[in-house]
C-alpha positions in Angstrom: -50.8 -45.0 64.8 -51.7 -47.6 62.0 -49.7 -50.3 63.7 -51.2 -49.6 67.1 -54.7 -50.0 65.5 -53.8 -53.2 63.9 -52.5 -54.5 67.3 -55.7 -53.5 69.0 -57.8 -55.3 66.4 -55.6 -58.5 66.7 -56.0 -58.4 70.5 -59.7 -58.1 70.2 -59.7 -61.2 67.8 -57.7 -63.0 70.4 -60.4 -62.2 73.0 -63.1 -63.7 70.7 -61.0 -66.8 69.8 -60.4 -67.5 73.6 -64.1 -67.3 74.5 -64.8 -69.7 71.6 -62.1 -72.1 72.6 -63.3 -72.0 76.3 -66.8 -73.2 75.2 -65.3 -76.0 73.1 -63.2 -77.2 76.1 -66.3 -77.7 78.2 -67.4 -80.6 76.0 -64.0 -81.9 74.8 -62.0 -84.7 76.2 -58.9 -86.8 75.4 -56.9 -85.8 72.4 -59.3 -83.0 71.3 -58.9 -81.4 74.7 -55.1 -81.6 74.5 -55.1 -79.9 71.2 -57.3 -77.0 72.4 -55.1 -76.5 75.5 -51.9 -76.2 73.2 -53.8 -73.8 70.9 -54.8 -71.7 74.0 -51.1 -71.6 75.2 -49.9 -70.5 71.7 -52.5 -67.9 71.4 -51.8 -66.6 75.0 -48.0 -66.3 74.1 -48.8 -64.4 70.8 -51.1 -62.1 72.8 -48.3 -61.3 75.2 -45.9 -60.3 72.5 -48.6 -58.0 70.9 -49.3 -56.4 74.3 -45.6 -55.6 74.6 -45.6 -54.1 71.1 -48.6 -52.0 72.0 -47.0 -50.9 75.3 -43.9 -49.7 73.3 -45.8 -47.8 70.9 -47.7 -46.0 73.8 -44.3 -45.2 75.3 -42.9 -43.7 71.9 -46.2 -41.6 71.6 -45.7 -40.2 75.1 -42.1 -39.4 74.4 -43.0 -37.7 71.1 -45.7 -35.5 72.7 -43.0 -34.6 75.3 -40.6 -33.7 72.6 -43.1 -31.4 70.8 -43.9 -29.7 74.0 -40.2 -29.0 74.6 -39.7 -27.8 71.1 -42.7 -25.5 71.5 -41.2 -24.0 74.5 -37.8 -23.4 72.6 -39.5 -21.8 69.6 -41.2 -19.3 71.8 -44.7 -18.7 73.0 -47.6 -16.6 71.4 -48.7 -13.5 73.3 -51.8 -15.3 74.4 -49.8 -18.3 75.8 -47.4 -16.0 77.5 -50.2 -13.8 79.0 -52.0 -16.8 80.2 -48.9 -18.4 81.9 -48.3 -15.0 83.5 -51.9 -14.6 84.9 -51.8 -18.0 86.3 -48.3 -17.8 87.9 -48.0 -18.1 91.7 -46.0 -14.7 91.7 -48.8 -12.8 89.9 -51.6 -14.3 92.0 -49.7 -13.5 95.1 -49.1 -9.9 94.1 -52.8 -9.5 93.1 -54.1 -10.9 96.4 -51.6 -8.7 98.4 -52.6 -5.5 96.6 -56.3 -6.2 96.6 -56.1 -6.8 100.5 -54.7 -3.2 100.9 -57.0 -1.6 98.4 -60.2 -3.3 97.1 -60.2 -0.8 94.3 -56.8 -1.6 93.2 -56.3 -2.3 89.4 -53.3 -4.0 87.8 -52.0 -3.2 84.2 -50.0 -5.5 82.2 -48.2 -3.9 79.1 -45.9 -5.1 76.5 -43.0 -2.7 75.7 -43.3 -1.8 72.0 -41.2 1.3 72.1 -38.5 -0.2 69.9 -41.0 -1.7 67.3 -41.8 0.2 64.3 -44.2 -0.8 61.5 -46.8 -3.7 61.6 -44.3 -6.4 62.7 -46.6 -9.3 62.5 -47.3 -8.7 59.0 -43.9 -7.8 57.7 -41.5 -10.0 55.8 -38.1 -8.4 55.7 -35.8 -8.7 52.6 -32.2 -9.2 53.8 -30.6 -7.8 50.7 -29.2 -4.5 50.9 -29.9 -2.2 47.9 -27.2 0.4 47.0 -27.0 2.8 44.1 -25.4 1.0 41.1 -21.7 1.2 40.5 -19.6 1.4 37.4 -18.5 -2.0 36.1 -14.8 -3.0 36.0 -13.7 -1.7 32.6 -9.9 -1.9 32.5 -8.0 -4.6 34.6 -10.5 -7.2 33.6 -9.5 -6.6 29.9 -5.7 -6.6 30.5 -4.1 -9.7 28.8 -0.6 -9.6 30.2 0.8 -9.8 33.7 0.5 -12.1 36.5 1.2 -12.6 40.2 4.4 -12.1 42.0 5.9 -14.1 45.0 5.6 -13.4 48.7 9.3 -12.5 49.0 9.0 -10.0 46.2 7.8 -6.4 45.9 8.7 -5.4 42.5 8.0 -6.2 38.7 11.2 -6.3 36.7 11.6 -6.6 32.9 14.2 -6.1 30.3 13.9 -3.8 27.4 16.2 -4.3 24.4 17.4 -2.4 21.4 19.1 -3.9 18.3 20.8 -2.0 15.5 21.3 -4.0 12.4 23.7 -3.5 9.6 22.7 -6.3 7.5 23.3 -5.7 3.7 25.1 -6.7 0.4 28.8 -7.3 0.3 31.3 -8.4 -2.4 32.4 -12.1 -2.7 35.1 -12.8 -0.1 34.4 -9.7 1.9 32.4 -9.7 5.2 30.3 -6.9 6.6 32.6 -4.0 7.8 30.0 -2.5 10.3 28.9 -4.9 13.1 25.4 -5.1 14.5 25.0 -3.8 18.0 22.4 -4.5 20.8 21.7 -3.1 24.3 19.6 -4.4 27.2 18.1 -2.0 29.9 16.7 -3.4 33.2 13.4 -1.8 34.3 11.7 -2.2 37.5 8.5 -0.9 39.1 7.3 -1.2 42.7 3.9 -2.6 43.6 1.1 -0.1 44.7 -0.7 -0.8 47.9 -4.4 0.0 48.1 -6.2 -0.1 51.4 -9.6 0.8 52.9 -11.1 0.4 56.5 -14.5 0.0 57.9 -15.7 0.4 61.5 -18.2 -2.1 62.6 -20.0 -2.3 66.0 -20.1 -5.7 67.6 -23.9 -5.1 67.9 -24.2 -4.8 64.2 -22.1 -7.9 63.5 -24.3 -9.8 65.9 -27.7 -8.5 65.6 -27.6 -7.4 61.8 -24.9 -9.6 60.4 -26.5 -9.5 56.9 -25.9 -5.7 56.8 -22.4 -5.9 58.2 -21.6 -8.6 55.5 -23.1 -6.3 52.9 -20.8 -3.3 54.2 -17.7 -5.5 54.0 -18.6 -6.6 50.4 -19.2 -3.0 49.5 -15.7 -2.0 50.9 -14.2 -4.6 48.7 -16.2 -3.5 45.6 -15.3 0.1 46.2 -11.6 -0.6 46.5 -11.5 -2.8 43.4 -13.2 0.0 41.5 -10.7 2.5 42.6 -7.9 0.2 41.5 -9.6 -0.3 38.1 -9.9 3.4 37.6 -6.4 4.0 38.5 -5.3 1.4 36.0 -6.7 3.9 33.4 -5.5 7.3 34.6 -3.4 6.5 37.8 -0.7 9.2 38.6 2.1 6.6 39.1 5.5 7.9 37.8 9.2 7.1 38.3 9.9 10.4 39.9 7.0 11.6 42.0 4.7 8.5 42.7 6.6 5.4 42.3 4.3 3.5 44.6 1.1 4.5 42.9 -0.5 2.7 39.9 0.7 3.8 36.6 -2.3 4.4 34.3 -2.3 3.3 30.8 -3.5 6.7 29.6 -0.3 8.2 30.8 1.8 5.5 29.1 0.0 5.7 25.8 1.1 7.4 22.6 -0.7 10.5 21.5 -2.6 10.3 18.2 -1.0 12.4 15.4 -2.6 12.4 12.0 0.7 13.4 10.4 2.5 10.5 12.1 -0.1 8.3 10.8 0.3 9.8 7.5 -3.3 10.6 6.9 -3.5 14.4 7.8 -6.0 16.3 5.7 -6.7 13.2 3.4 -10.3 12.2 4.1 -13.4 13.8 2.7 -16.3 14.1 5.1 -14.1 12.4 7.9 -16.1 10.7 10.7 -15.4 8.7 13.9 -14.8 5.6 11.8 -12.0 7.3 9.9 -10.5 8.3 13.2 -10.5 4.7 14.5 -9.0 3.6 11.2 -6.2 6.2 11.5 -5.5 5.2 15.2 -5.1 1.6 14.1 -2.9 2.8 11.2 -0.6 4.7 13.5 -0.1 1.6 15.6 0.4 -0.6 12.7 3.1 1.7 11.4 5.0 0.8 14.4 4.3 -3.0 13.6 1.5 -3.3 16.2 -1.3 -5.1 14.3 -3.6 -6.3 17.0 -5.7 -3.3 18.1 -8.7 -5.0 19.7 -10.3 -2.5 22.2 -11.4 1.0 22.3 -12.3 2.9 25.5 -14.6 5.9 25.4 -17.0 8.1 27.6 -20.6 6.9 27.5 -21.7 10.5 26.3 -19.4 10.2 23.3 -20.8 6.8 22.4 -24.2 8.2 22.4 -23.1 11.2 20.3 -21.4 9.1 17.7 -23.3 5.8 17.8 -25.7 6.8 15.0 -22.9 7.8 12.6 -23.3 6.0 9.2 -20.8 5.3 6.5 -21.1 6.2 2.8 -23.4 3.3 2.2 -25.8 4.2 5.0 -24.7 1.6 7.5 -24.1 2.3 11.3 -20.5 2.3 12.1 -21.2 1.1 15.6 -22.6 -2.5 15.4 -24.2 -4.5 18.3 -23.9 -8.2 18.7 -26.5 -10.5 20.2 -25.2 -9.7 23.7 -25.5 -6.0 23.2 -21.8 -5.5 23.0 -20.8 -2.8 20.5 -17.8 -2.7 18.1 -16.7 -0.3 15.4 -14.5 -1.4 12.5 -14.5 -4.8 14.1 -13.0 -3.4 17.4 -14.8 -4.0 20.8 -16.0 -0.7 22.4 -16.1 -0.4 26.2 -17.8 2.6 27.7 -16.6 3.9 31.0 -17.2 7.2 33.0 -13.7 7.1 34.0 -12.7 8.2 30.5 -13.1 11.9 30.2 -15.7 13.1 27.6 -13.9 13.8 24.3 -11.1 11.2 25.1 -10.6 7.9 23.4 -8.0 5.2 23.9 -7.3 2.2 21.6 -5.1 -0.6 22.6 -3.8 -4.1 22.0 -4.8 -5.7 25.3 -2.0 -8.3 25.2 0.5 -5.5 25.7 -1.2 -4.3 29.0 0.1 -6.1 32.1 -1.6 -6.2 35.4 0.5 -7.6 38.2 -0.8 -8.5 41.8 0.7 -9.7 45.1 -1.5 -11.8 47.2 -5.2 -11.9 46.6 -7.4 -9.0 47.8 -8.1 -9.8 51.4 -10.1 -8.5 54.4 -8.9 -8.5 57.9 -10.7 -7.9 61.2 -9.3 -6.6 64.4 -10.2 -4.9 67.7 -6.7 -3.4 68.1 -7.6 0.0 66.4 -7.8 3.0 68.7 -10.5 2.1 71.3 -12.1 -0.7 69.4 -11.3 -3.2 72.2 -12.8 -0.9 74.9 -15.8 0.2 72.9 -16.6 -3.5 72.0 -16.2 -2.6 68.2 -14.4 -4.0 65.2 -12.5 -2.6 62.3 -12.4 -4.3 58.9 -9.4 -3.5 56.7 -8.9 -4.3 53.1 -5.7 -4.6 51.4 -4.7 -5.2 47.8 -1.2 -4.9 46.1 -0.9 -4.4 42.4 0.7 -2.4 39.6 0.1 -1.8 35.8 3.1 -2.1 33.4 3.3 -1.3 29.7 6.7 -1.7 28.6 8.4 1.1 26.7 8.4 -0.5 23.1 4.7 -1.5 23.6 3.6 2.0 24.5 3.2 2.6 20.8 0.4 0.1 20.5 -1.7 2.4 22.7 -3.0 5.4 20.9 -4.6 8.2 22.9 -6.9 10.9 21.5 -7.6 13.9 23.8 -10.3 15.6 21.6 -12.3 13.5 19.3 -13.9 16.2 17.2 -10.5 18.0 16.9 -8.8 14.7 15.8 -11.5 14.1 13.2 -10.8 17.6 11.8 -7.2 16.9 11.3 -8.2 14.1 8.8 -10.5 16.3 6.9 -9.3 17.4 3.5 -8.6 21.1 3.1 
Protein backbone atom coordinates (compact mmCIF):
# COMPACT_ATOMS: atom_id res chain seq x y z
CA UNK A 1 0.00 0.00 0.00
CA UNK A 2 2.87 2.42 0.76
CA UNK A 3 4.40 1.73 -2.65
CA UNK A 4 1.08 2.45 -4.35
CA UNK A 5 0.77 5.78 -2.52
CA UNK A 6 4.27 6.77 -3.57
CA UNK A 7 3.50 5.99 -7.22
CA UNK A 8 0.29 8.02 -7.11
CA UNK A 9 2.20 10.98 -5.69
CA UNK A 10 4.88 10.62 -8.41
CA UNK A 11 2.25 10.56 -11.15
CA UNK A 12 0.59 13.64 -9.66
CA UNK A 13 3.98 15.41 -9.68
CA UNK A 14 4.45 14.32 -13.34
CA UNK A 15 1.13 15.95 -14.19
CA UNK A 16 2.19 19.23 -12.58
CA UNK A 17 5.60 19.12 -14.34
CA UNK A 18 3.93 18.52 -17.73
CA UNK A 19 1.67 21.52 -17.28
CA UNK A 20 4.68 23.69 -16.40
CA UNK A 21 6.69 22.36 -19.37
CA UNK A 22 3.79 23.02 -21.77
CA UNK A 23 3.66 26.65 -20.68
CA UNK A 24 7.40 27.08 -21.22
CA UNK A 25 7.19 25.51 -24.71
CA UNK A 26 4.74 28.21 -25.84
CA UNK A 27 7.46 30.85 -25.65
CA UNK A 28 10.55 28.72 -26.30
CA UNK A 29 12.31 28.30 -29.64
CA UNK A 30 15.42 26.81 -31.11
CA UNK A 31 17.74 24.91 -28.77
CA UNK A 32 15.62 25.59 -25.66
CA UNK A 33 12.52 24.11 -27.31
CA UNK A 34 14.46 20.97 -28.27
CA UNK A 35 15.59 20.46 -24.66
CA UNK A 36 12.02 20.84 -23.40
CA UNK A 37 10.76 18.28 -25.94
CA UNK A 38 13.43 15.74 -24.86
CA UNK A 39 12.56 16.33 -21.17
CA UNK A 40 8.88 15.81 -22.00
CA UNK A 41 9.63 12.50 -23.82
CA UNK A 42 11.74 11.15 -20.89
CA UNK A 43 9.13 12.16 -18.35
CA UNK A 44 6.39 10.47 -20.40
CA UNK A 45 8.38 7.23 -20.56
CA UNK A 46 8.94 7.36 -16.77
CA UNK A 47 5.23 7.97 -16.28
CA UNK A 48 4.35 4.91 -18.41
CA UNK A 49 6.67 2.75 -16.27
CA UNK A 50 5.05 4.02 -13.04
CA UNK A 51 1.58 3.33 -14.43
CA UNK A 52 2.52 -0.26 -15.24
CA UNK A 53 3.83 -0.69 -11.67
CA UNK A 54 0.61 0.79 -10.33
CA UNK A 55 -1.49 -1.56 -12.46
CA UNK A 56 0.56 -4.52 -11.15
CA UNK A 57 -0.07 -3.50 -7.54
CA UNK A 58 -3.82 -3.24 -8.18
CA UNK A 59 -3.81 -6.73 -9.69
CA UNK A 60 -2.00 -8.16 -6.67
CA UNK A 61 -4.44 -6.47 -4.28
CA UNK A 62 -7.40 -7.92 -6.17
CA UNK A 63 -5.87 -11.40 -6.11
CA UNK A 64 -5.16 -11.08 -2.36
CA UNK A 65 -8.76 -10.05 -1.67
CA UNK A 66 -9.97 -13.02 -3.69
CA UNK A 67 -7.63 -15.34 -1.78
CA UNK A 68 -8.92 -14.01 1.56
CA UNK A 69 -12.51 -14.65 0.50
CA UNK A 70 -11.66 -18.20 -0.57
CA UNK A 71 -9.89 -18.85 2.74
CA UNK A 72 -12.85 -17.48 4.63
CA UNK A 73 -15.14 -19.91 2.83
CA UNK A 74 -12.80 -22.82 3.62
CA UNK A 75 -12.61 -21.91 7.30
CA UNK A 76 -16.39 -21.92 7.62
CA UNK A 77 -19.06 -19.29 8.09
CA UNK A 78 -20.58 -17.76 11.16
CA UNK A 79 -24.20 -18.57 11.99
CA UNK A 80 -25.17 -15.08 10.85
CA UNK A 81 -23.41 -15.45 7.48
CA UNK A 82 -24.84 -18.93 6.91
CA UNK A 83 -28.39 -17.75 7.77
CA UNK A 84 -28.07 -14.69 5.54
CA UNK A 85 -26.89 -16.84 2.64
CA UNK A 86 -29.76 -19.27 3.19
CA UNK A 87 -32.46 -16.57 3.29
CA UNK A 88 -31.19 -14.95 0.08
CA UNK A 89 -30.76 -18.20 -1.82
CA UNK A 90 -32.95 -18.88 -4.85
CA UNK A 91 -34.18 -22.20 -3.42
CA UNK A 92 -35.34 -20.57 -0.17
CA UNK A 93 -37.05 -17.67 -1.93
CA UNK A 94 -38.79 -20.05 -4.36
CA UNK A 95 -40.06 -22.24 -1.51
CA UNK A 96 -41.30 -19.17 0.38
CA UNK A 97 -43.18 -17.79 -2.61
CA UNK A 98 -44.71 -21.17 -3.44
CA UNK A 99 -46.04 -21.74 0.09
CA UNK A 100 -47.25 -18.14 0.54
CA UNK A 101 -49.19 -18.47 -2.71
CA UNK A 102 -50.99 -21.52 -1.31
CA UNK A 103 -51.51 -20.12 2.19
CA UNK A 104 -51.01 -16.40 2.99
CA UNK A 105 -50.73 -17.25 6.67
CA UNK A 106 -47.92 -19.73 6.03
CA UNK A 107 -44.95 -19.46 8.40
CA UNK A 108 -41.56 -20.97 7.86
CA UNK A 109 -39.21 -21.90 10.74
CA UNK A 110 -35.50 -22.44 10.28
CA UNK A 111 -33.82 -24.36 13.14
CA UNK A 112 -30.31 -25.50 13.94
CA UNK A 113 -29.98 -29.11 15.12
CA UNK A 114 -28.32 -28.95 18.55
CA UNK A 115 -29.34 -32.39 19.81
CA UNK A 116 -25.73 -33.62 19.86
CA UNK A 117 -24.31 -30.51 21.55
CA UNK A 118 -23.79 -30.39 25.31
CA UNK A 119 -22.52 -27.46 27.30
CA UNK A 120 -21.89 -23.91 26.18
CA UNK A 121 -19.88 -24.82 23.09
CA UNK A 122 -19.02 -21.29 22.00
CA UNK A 123 -17.37 -20.58 25.34
CA UNK A 124 -15.61 -23.86 25.96
CA UNK A 125 -11.92 -24.61 25.41
CA UNK A 126 -11.27 -28.34 25.55
CA UNK A 127 -8.12 -29.79 27.07
CA UNK A 128 -7.01 -32.79 25.03
CA UNK A 129 -5.05 -34.46 27.83
CA UNK A 130 -6.85 -37.41 29.42
CA UNK A 131 -6.53 -37.66 33.20
CA UNK A 132 -6.35 -41.18 34.63
CA UNK A 133 -5.88 -42.24 38.26
CA UNK A 134 -2.15 -42.35 39.12
CA UNK A 135 -0.23 -45.58 38.69
CA UNK A 136 2.63 -47.15 40.60
CA UNK A 137 6.01 -46.21 39.23
CA UNK A 138 8.31 -48.89 37.84
CA UNK A 139 10.28 -50.11 40.85
CA UNK A 140 12.11 -53.29 39.86
CA UNK A 141 13.28 -53.83 36.27
CA UNK A 142 14.45 -50.20 36.07
CA UNK A 143 16.92 -51.01 38.88
CA UNK A 144 18.29 -54.27 37.49
CA UNK A 145 21.94 -53.88 36.54
CA UNK A 146 22.49 -57.06 34.50
CA UNK A 147 20.98 -58.67 31.41
CA UNK A 148 20.52 -57.39 27.89
CA UNK A 149 18.67 -58.33 24.71
CA UNK A 150 18.70 -61.55 22.72
CA UNK A 151 18.68 -61.98 18.94
CA UNK A 152 15.71 -62.51 16.66
CA UNK A 153 16.62 -66.14 16.06
CA UNK A 154 16.81 -66.98 19.80
CA UNK A 155 14.13 -67.60 22.41
CA UNK A 156 16.11 -68.64 25.50
CA UNK A 157 18.68 -67.22 27.88
CA UNK A 158 21.55 -69.64 28.54
CA UNK A 159 24.32 -69.44 31.13
CA UNK A 160 26.81 -71.76 32.74
CA UNK A 161 27.18 -72.24 36.48
CA UNK A 162 30.46 -73.65 37.74
CA UNK A 163 31.69 -75.27 40.94
CA UNK A 164 35.33 -75.61 41.95
CA UNK A 165 36.80 -77.76 44.72
CA UNK A 166 40.30 -76.77 45.79
CA UNK A 167 42.82 -78.95 47.60
CA UNK A 168 45.56 -76.41 47.78
CA UNK A 169 47.74 -76.89 50.88
CA UNK A 170 51.24 -77.53 52.30
CA UNK A 171 53.47 -80.33 50.99
CA UNK A 172 56.98 -81.58 51.76
CA UNK A 173 59.93 -80.76 49.55
CA UNK A 174 59.96 -82.90 46.43
CA UNK A 175 56.36 -84.00 46.98
CA UNK A 176 53.33 -82.79 44.98
CA UNK A 177 49.76 -82.49 46.11
CA UNK A 178 48.24 -85.95 46.38
CA UNK A 179 44.61 -84.85 45.91
CA UNK A 180 43.75 -83.00 42.73
CA UNK A 181 41.44 -80.01 42.48
CA UNK A 182 38.16 -80.59 40.67
CA UNK A 183 35.66 -78.48 38.81
CA UNK A 184 32.24 -78.90 37.24
CA UNK A 185 30.15 -76.82 34.84
CA UNK A 186 26.38 -76.98 34.55
CA UNK A 187 24.48 -75.45 31.66
CA UNK A 188 21.29 -73.58 32.58
CA UNK A 189 18.64 -72.13 30.28
CA UNK A 190 15.40 -70.22 30.70
CA UNK A 191 12.70 -69.51 28.12
CA UNK A 192 11.47 -66.01 27.43
CA UNK A 193 8.09 -65.05 28.85
CA UNK A 194 5.63 -63.39 26.48
CA UNK A 195 3.33 -60.64 27.80
CA UNK A 196 0.45 -59.30 25.72
CA UNK A 197 -2.62 -57.06 25.94
CA UNK A 198 -5.28 -56.07 23.43
CA UNK A 199 -7.51 -53.03 23.06
CA UNK A 200 -10.54 -52.66 20.74
CA UNK A 201 -10.88 -49.26 19.07
CA UNK A 202 -13.69 -48.08 16.80
CA UNK A 203 -12.76 -46.39 13.55
CA UNK A 204 -14.87 -43.40 14.62
CA UNK A 205 -12.85 -42.98 17.80
CA UNK A 206 -9.57 -43.10 15.91
CA UNK A 207 -10.83 -40.50 13.43
CA UNK A 208 -12.99 -38.18 15.56
CA UNK A 209 -11.25 -38.47 18.94
CA UNK A 210 -7.77 -39.54 17.98
CA UNK A 211 -6.31 -37.87 21.08
CA UNK A 212 -8.35 -40.25 23.24
CA UNK A 213 -7.47 -43.29 21.10
CA UNK A 214 -3.78 -42.37 21.42
CA UNK A 215 -4.18 -41.98 25.17
CA UNK A 216 -5.75 -45.46 25.42
CA UNK A 217 -2.90 -47.01 23.43
CA UNK A 218 -0.35 -45.37 25.72
CA UNK A 219 -2.28 -46.58 28.75
CA UNK A 220 -2.28 -50.13 27.43
CA UNK A 221 1.49 -50.05 27.08
CA UNK A 222 1.90 -48.50 30.54
CA UNK A 223 -0.31 -51.15 32.16
CA UNK A 224 1.54 -53.96 30.41
CA UNK A 225 4.95 -52.70 31.54
CA UNK A 226 3.64 -52.30 35.09
CA UNK A 227 2.47 -55.92 34.98
CA UNK A 228 5.89 -57.00 33.79
CA UNK A 229 7.59 -54.91 36.48
CA UNK A 230 5.46 -56.46 39.23
CA UNK A 231 6.10 -59.97 37.93
CA UNK A 232 9.82 -59.23 38.03
CA UNK A 233 9.39 -59.03 41.81
CA UNK A 234 7.05 -61.91 42.64
CA UNK A 235 6.27 -63.66 39.33
CA UNK A 236 5.41 -67.37 39.53
CA UNK A 237 7.86 -68.57 36.87
CA UNK A 238 9.35 -71.96 37.76
CA UNK A 239 11.25 -74.74 35.99
CA UNK A 240 8.49 -77.27 36.60
CA UNK A 241 5.10 -75.56 36.46
CA UNK A 242 5.46 -72.19 34.69
CA UNK A 243 8.69 -72.22 32.68
CA UNK A 244 7.34 -69.50 30.33
CA UNK A 245 6.34 -67.09 33.09
CA UNK A 246 8.60 -64.43 34.57
CA UNK A 247 10.74 -65.70 37.46
CA UNK A 248 10.30 -63.19 40.29
CA UNK A 249 13.37 -62.19 42.31
CA UNK A 250 11.42 -62.78 45.53
CA UNK A 251 11.19 -66.50 44.74
CA UNK A 252 14.89 -66.65 43.87
CA UNK A 253 16.09 -64.84 46.99
CA UNK A 254 17.63 -66.41 50.12
CA UNK A 255 15.56 -66.19 53.29
CA UNK A 256 16.97 -64.09 56.11
CA UNK A 257 18.20 -66.17 59.05
CA UNK A 258 19.75 -64.52 62.09
CA UNK A 259 21.55 -67.74 62.96
CA UNK A 260 23.05 -68.00 59.49
CA UNK A 261 24.15 -64.39 59.79
CA UNK A 262 25.59 -65.21 63.21
CA UNK A 263 23.70 -62.46 65.04
CA UNK A 264 20.78 -64.30 66.69
CA UNK A 265 19.88 -62.87 70.13
CA UNK A 266 22.88 -60.55 70.05
CA UNK A 267 21.49 -56.98 69.93
CA UNK A 268 20.07 -54.90 72.78
CA UNK A 269 16.98 -52.91 71.78
CA UNK A 270 17.18 -54.12 68.16
CA UNK A 271 15.53 -51.97 65.50
CA UNK A 272 15.06 -51.80 61.71
CA UNK A 273 18.63 -50.52 61.26
CA UNK A 274 20.03 -53.58 63.02
CA UNK A 275 17.93 -55.83 60.77
CA UNK A 276 19.33 -54.11 57.65
CA UNK A 277 22.85 -54.57 59.00
CA UNK A 278 22.15 -58.26 59.63
CA UNK A 279 20.80 -58.75 56.08
CA UNK A 280 23.92 -57.14 54.65
CA UNK A 281 26.04 -59.32 56.93
CA UNK A 282 24.34 -62.51 55.77
CA UNK A 283 25.11 -61.66 52.14
CA UNK A 284 28.64 -60.61 53.06
CA UNK A 285 29.31 -63.96 54.70
CA UNK A 286 28.72 -65.46 51.25
CA UNK A 287 31.22 -62.94 49.83
CA UNK A 288 28.63 -60.56 48.36
CA UNK A 289 29.67 -57.12 49.53
CA UNK A 290 27.66 -54.78 47.32
CA UNK A 291 24.14 -54.67 48.77
CA UNK A 292 22.83 -51.39 47.34
CA UNK A 293 19.02 -51.49 47.39
CA UNK A 294 16.14 -52.40 49.68
CA UNK A 295 12.52 -52.80 48.59
CA UNK A 296 9.74 -52.39 51.13
CA UNK A 297 6.03 -51.59 51.35
CA UNK A 298 5.12 -47.87 51.75
CA UNK A 299 3.19 -48.66 54.95
CA UNK A 300 6.26 -50.28 56.51
CA UNK A 301 8.36 -47.32 55.43
CA UNK A 302 5.94 -44.98 57.21
CA UNK A 303 5.96 -47.22 60.28
CA UNK A 304 9.76 -47.33 60.64
CA UNK A 305 10.76 -43.98 59.07
CA UNK A 306 10.98 -42.14 62.41
CA UNK A 307 13.14 -44.82 64.08
CA UNK A 308 16.26 -43.29 65.65
CA UNK A 309 19.63 -44.70 66.60
CA UNK A 310 21.18 -44.52 70.08
CA UNK A 311 22.41 -41.00 69.36
CA UNK A 312 18.93 -39.74 68.43
CA UNK A 313 19.52 -39.60 64.65
CA UNK A 314 16.92 -40.81 62.18
CA UNK A 315 17.88 -44.09 60.52
CA UNK A 316 16.10 -43.22 57.27
CA UNK A 317 17.87 -40.26 55.67
CA UNK A 318 16.54 -38.22 52.73
CA UNK A 319 18.75 -36.61 50.08
CA UNK A 320 18.01 -33.36 48.23
CA UNK A 321 15.84 -35.27 45.73
CA UNK A 322 13.66 -36.84 48.42
CA UNK A 323 15.23 -40.29 47.93
CA UNK A 324 15.59 -42.17 51.21
CA UNK A 325 18.36 -44.47 52.32
CA UNK A 326 19.15 -46.47 55.46
CA UNK A 327 22.68 -47.42 56.46
CA UNK A 328 23.73 -45.91 53.11
CA UNK A 329 21.47 -48.30 51.14
CA UNK A 330 18.83 -46.87 48.82
CA UNK A 331 15.22 -47.59 49.82
CA UNK A 332 12.55 -48.11 47.12
CA UNK A 333 8.92 -48.26 48.15
CA UNK A 334 6.46 -50.33 46.15
CA UNK A 335 2.91 -51.52 46.74
CA UNK A 336 3.91 -54.77 45.06
CA UNK A 337 5.89 -55.68 48.18
CA UNK A 338 3.57 -57.24 50.75
CA UNK A 339 3.35 -55.31 54.02
CA UNK A 340 5.80 -56.87 56.47
CA UNK A 341 8.17 -58.07 53.74
CA UNK A 342 11.54 -56.59 52.82
CA UNK A 343 14.13 -57.54 50.22
CA UNK A 344 17.74 -56.41 49.91
CA UNK A 345 19.90 -57.03 46.85
CA UNK A 346 23.01 -56.33 44.85
CA UNK A 347 21.40 -55.00 41.66
CA UNK A 348 24.36 -56.07 39.51
CA UNK A 349 23.31 -59.69 40.13
CA UNK A 350 19.78 -59.12 38.80
CA UNK A 351 19.44 -59.78 35.07
CA UNK A 352 16.60 -58.48 32.89
CA UNK A 353 16.55 -59.97 29.39
CA UNK A 354 14.30 -58.82 26.56
CA UNK A 355 13.61 -59.90 22.99
CA UNK A 356 12.54 -57.08 20.69
CA UNK A 357 11.38 -53.72 21.96
CA UNK A 358 7.82 -53.40 23.33
CA UNK A 359 5.56 -52.93 20.31
CA UNK A 360 1.95 -52.20 19.43
CA UNK A 361 0.32 -53.62 16.31
CA UNK A 362 -3.02 -52.70 14.70
CA UNK A 363 -5.28 -54.92 12.65
CA UNK A 364 -8.87 -55.28 11.43
CA UNK A 365 -8.47 -59.05 11.14
CA UNK A 366 -9.79 -59.77 14.62
CA UNK A 367 -13.25 -61.29 14.81
CA UNK A 368 -15.67 -58.97 13.02
CA UNK A 369 -13.44 -55.89 13.12
CA UNK A 370 -13.38 -55.59 9.34
CA UNK A 371 -17.16 -55.87 9.06
CA UNK A 372 -17.79 -53.56 12.02
CA UNK A 373 -15.24 -50.97 10.81
CA UNK A 374 -13.25 -51.35 14.02
CA UNK A 375 -9.62 -51.91 14.92
CA UNK A 376 -7.83 -53.95 17.55
CA UNK A 377 -4.53 -52.80 19.04
CA UNK A 378 -2.30 -55.55 20.41
CA UNK A 379 0.72 -55.05 22.67
CA UNK A 380 3.59 -57.56 22.90
CA UNK A 381 6.77 -57.74 24.96
CA UNK A 382 9.03 -60.73 25.54
CA UNK A 383 11.28 -60.75 28.57
CA UNK A 384 12.69 -62.80 31.42
CA UNK A 385 14.41 -62.28 34.78
CA UNK A 386 17.44 -64.34 35.74
CA UNK A 387 19.35 -64.61 38.98
CA UNK A 388 22.01 -67.26 38.61
CA UNK A 389 22.08 -69.82 41.43
CA UNK A 390 25.33 -68.67 43.10
CA UNK A 391 24.08 -65.06 43.05
CA UNK A 392 20.83 -65.90 44.81
CA UNK A 393 22.65 -65.61 48.13
CA UNK A 394 23.16 -61.90 47.44
CA UNK A 395 19.38 -61.41 47.70
CA UNK A 396 18.13 -61.54 51.28
CA UNK A 397 14.37 -61.74 51.84
CA UNK A 398 12.53 -61.01 55.10
CA UNK A 399 8.94 -62.25 55.29
CA UNK A 400 8.10 -60.57 58.62
CA UNK A 401 10.08 -57.50 59.64
CA UNK A 402 8.91 -57.42 63.28
CA UNK A 403 9.61 -61.12 63.78
CA UNK A 404 13.06 -60.79 62.17
CA UNK A 405 13.92 -57.88 64.45
CA UNK A 406 12.82 -60.02 67.40
CA UNK A 407 15.30 -62.75 66.48
CA UNK A 408 18.13 -60.20 66.90
CA UNK A 409 17.03 -59.12 70.34
CA UNK A 410 19.11 -60.35 73.27
CA UNK A 411 17.31 -62.73 75.59
